[in-house]
C-alpha positions as CSV (number, residue, x, y, z in Angstrom):
1,X,71.9,188.4,52.6
2,X,71.7,186.6,49.6
3,X,69.9,187.3,46.5
4,X,66.6,185.3,48.0
5,X,66.7,187.8,50.5
6,X,65.1,190.6,48.3
7,X,61.5,188.4,47.9
8,X,61.4,187.8,52.1
9,X,62.2,191.5,52.9
10,X,59.7,193.0,55.5
11,X,60.7,196.6,55.4
12,X,63.1,199.0,53.1
13,X,66.2,198.8,55.5
14,X,66.2,194.6,54.7
15,X,65.3,195.8,51.0
16,X,68.1,197.4,50.6
17,X,70.8,195.3,52.9
18,X,70.1,192.9,50.0
19,X,69.9,195.2,47.3
20,X,73.4,195.5,47.7
21,X,74.4,192.0,47.5
22,X,72.9,192.3,43.5
23,X,75.0,193.0,40.9
24,X,73.9,196.4,39.5
25,X,72.8,195.2,36.0
26,X,70.0,193.0,38.0
27,X,68.8,195.4,39.9
28,X,66.0,196.4,38.2
29,X,64.8,193.4,37.9
30,X,65.1,192.1,41.4
31,X,62.9,195.3,42.5
32,X,60.6,194.3,39.8
33,X,59.8,191.4,42.5
34,X,58.7,193.6,45.0
35,X,55.6,195.5,45.8
36,X,55.1,199.9,46.1
37,X,54.4,199.8,49.4
38,X,58.2,198.7,50.2
39,X,59.7,200.0,47.5
40,X,58.5,203.5,48.9
41,X,59.9,202.7,52.1
42,X,63.2,201.9,50.2
43,X,62.7,205.2,48.2
44,X,62.7,207.2,51.2
45,X,65.7,205.3,53.2
46,X,67.7,206.8,50.1
47,X,66.1,210.2,50.5
48,X,63.6,210.6,47.9
49,X,59.8,211.9,49.0
50,X,58.5,208.9,47.5
51,X,54.7,208.9,48.8
52,X,52.9,209.8,45.5
53,X,55.5,207.5,43.5
54,X,54.6,204.5,41.3
55,X,56.2,201.5,41.3
56,X,58.2,202.1,38.3
57,X,59.5,205.8,39.5
58,X,60.0,204.2,42.9
59,X,62.8,201.4,41.4
60,X,64.5,204.3,39.2
61,X,64.8,206.1,42.2
62,X,66.4,203.6,44.3
63,X,68.8,202.7,41.8
64,X,69.7,206.4,41.1
65,X,70.2,206.9,44.7
66,X,71.2,203.7,46.7
């Protein structure tokens, strides 16, 4: 997947697959373009109980646990 794949990801699994190809320094910015629902899905896949997470918290948890 290319970096553009993060914009077309439809679920957490696709999002995390796309995220793997992005430099760690650019991951926050890339994830900031995503909606809360897909971020929560990705955070769940990272082992986080994401049901009540906001966008920033979900991004932080994904980056820390990916």
